[in-house]
N, C-alpha and C positions, 0 to 999 in steps of 0.2 A: 213491192210489199216488204215491210220491215220484219226482220227475224233475228232472234238471239242465237241462231244456229250458225256456226262457222261454215264457211264453204268447204264442202267435201266431208263434213262430219257425219258419221253414221248415227242412227237412232241410239245405239248403245253408248257411244261416246258423248252425245249430247245429254242423255239421261244421267250419266256418271258425273259430268261437269255440273249439271243443274243441282244434283243432290249434294255435291261438295260445296257449292255456293250456299245452299240452304243451311248446311251445317255451320259454315263460317258465319253466316248472318245470325243465327241463333246464338252462337258464342259471343259475337260482338254486342248484340242487344242484351243478353243476360248479364255480361260484365258491366255494361253501361248502367243498367237498372240496379246493380249492386254497389255502384260507386257512391260514396257518401256526399261528395259535392253535387252530383246529379240529383240525388234524393232531395237535397236542400233546395235545388232549383225547381224541382217538380212541386214541392210543397209551397213555393212562393207564387202566389196568384198574379203578381205583377210581371212574371217572366213567362215566355211563350212555351215553356216545356210541359208536356204531359206524358203519361206513360205511352199513350198512342203515338205522339210525335217522336218519342225516342225509339219506338219500334219501327217507324218508317225511316228515320235517319239517326242512327246512334252516334254518339260522340266516340271517337276512336283515338288510338295513338298511331301516328305515322312516324316510324323510327328510322333513323339513319345512323351511320357509324358514329357521328359526332354530336347529334342532337335529336330531339323528339318534338314533334308538333302535335298538339292536342286540339281537336275540334271535329266538325263533321268531315267526312272523307273528301268530298269535293273541294271544300275550303282549304283543307290541309295540303292537298296535292297541288292546288293552284298557288298557294302562298309559298310553297317550298320548291317550286319548279325551277327557280333560278339559283337556289342555294347550292353551295359547294360543301356539303357536309359528309362527304365520303359515301361509302356503299349505302344502298337503300333506293327506294323506300320499301319498308316492310309495314303492312297494316296489321296492328296488334290490338287486342282488347284492352280497355281501360283497367288500370289497377284500382283496387278499392279506395286507396288514399290519394289518387291523383287529384290535384286541384287545377282548375282551369276557369277561363272567363265565359260568361254566358253569351257574350256578343262578339268574340273575336278569337282567333287562333292563339293558343298559348305555346310558348317555346320553352323547352328545358334543355340546357346545354350540358353535355357530358364533360367529365374531367379532361378528356383528350381533345376537346373542341378548340381548333386553331382560331375560329371565328370569335369565340368568346374570350380566348386569351388576348387577342389583338384588342378587342373592345375594352377589356379590363385594363390592359396596359395603357391605352390611350387615355382612359379616364384617370388613371393614377398620374400620368404625365401632366394632364391639365390641373389636377389638384396640387401637385408639387410646384408647378410654375406660377400658379396664382391667377387672379382675375385679369390682370393686365397682359400677361404673356401667354395665357392659355390658347388664344387663337392660333399661335404658332403650330400647335398639334394638327389642327385641321389643314392649315396651309401646307405643311409638310406632307400630309397624307394625300393631298390633291395635286401636288406639283412633282415634277422630276427633280432629282437630286441637284442637278446643275442649276436649274432655275431657282429652286429653294435657297441654295447656298448664295447665288448671285444677289438675290433680293434681301437676304438676311443682313440686318444692320450690325455694326460692330457691338453696339450695346446689347442687342439680343443674343448674338453669339457668346458674349461674355457672360450673360445671364444663364444661358444653357450650360456653360462650363461650370459656373459657380454653383448653381442650384442642383443640377443633376449629375455633376462630376463626369460629364462625357462631352465629346467633341460634336459639333453641329452635324457632321456626316453620320455619326452613330445615332444622333437624335433622329435624323431623318429616317434611317433604317428601322428604328424602334417605332416610329409613328406609322410607317408602312406595314408593320407586323412581320418584318423579315428577320428581326432578332428579338429575343426576349431577355429582360433584365430583372434582377431582384432589387427593386427600389425600396427605400425605407418604408416600413409598415405604417399604416394609418395610426394616429394616436387616438385612443378611445378613452373618454372620461367615464370612470366607473362610479357607480352610486356609492355614497358614503352613508353609513348608518350612524346617525347622531343620537338616535332615540334610545339606544341600548345602554343601560347602566353598566358601568365597569364593576366587575366582581371583586 
């Protein structure tokens, strides 16, 4: 016979645990129903959200030291099971302004996230290298240092030195996320206001 009671748990202990679980569930549901994004989803008839469905399975924040996953509890725990985001998980209620997707788990990376710093650094390396050389980033990420350097052509090595001002070995470490560098910032084209009359 299936039971929610732990082996050896007394009636008093079981009742206390059940009451705590009910309090937690009420907080999670209440926060979910107060979230602006969820209220938009409930109001949209094309989405499967209703107040009753939220009460059965509220969207929550599953927090780690370096990142947050937002979605239903089961999906978040499954999607983050293999992540290395530091301490956690902690199941927390949604914040009123949390934004998330209606059909998949959303991730928010904290400023201290090594995972996100590696991702952003690789993306910046690809941008700086350009379309022709950007595959070198994935190649370095997937290979050992020895194999990467052995297969690197002289032209590619010279391009890494010229464009990134670093040696190929340092480039490999950056692609692996073992070191972090301050690369030149992205150039941003600002809008110009041509319609304003000069005073």
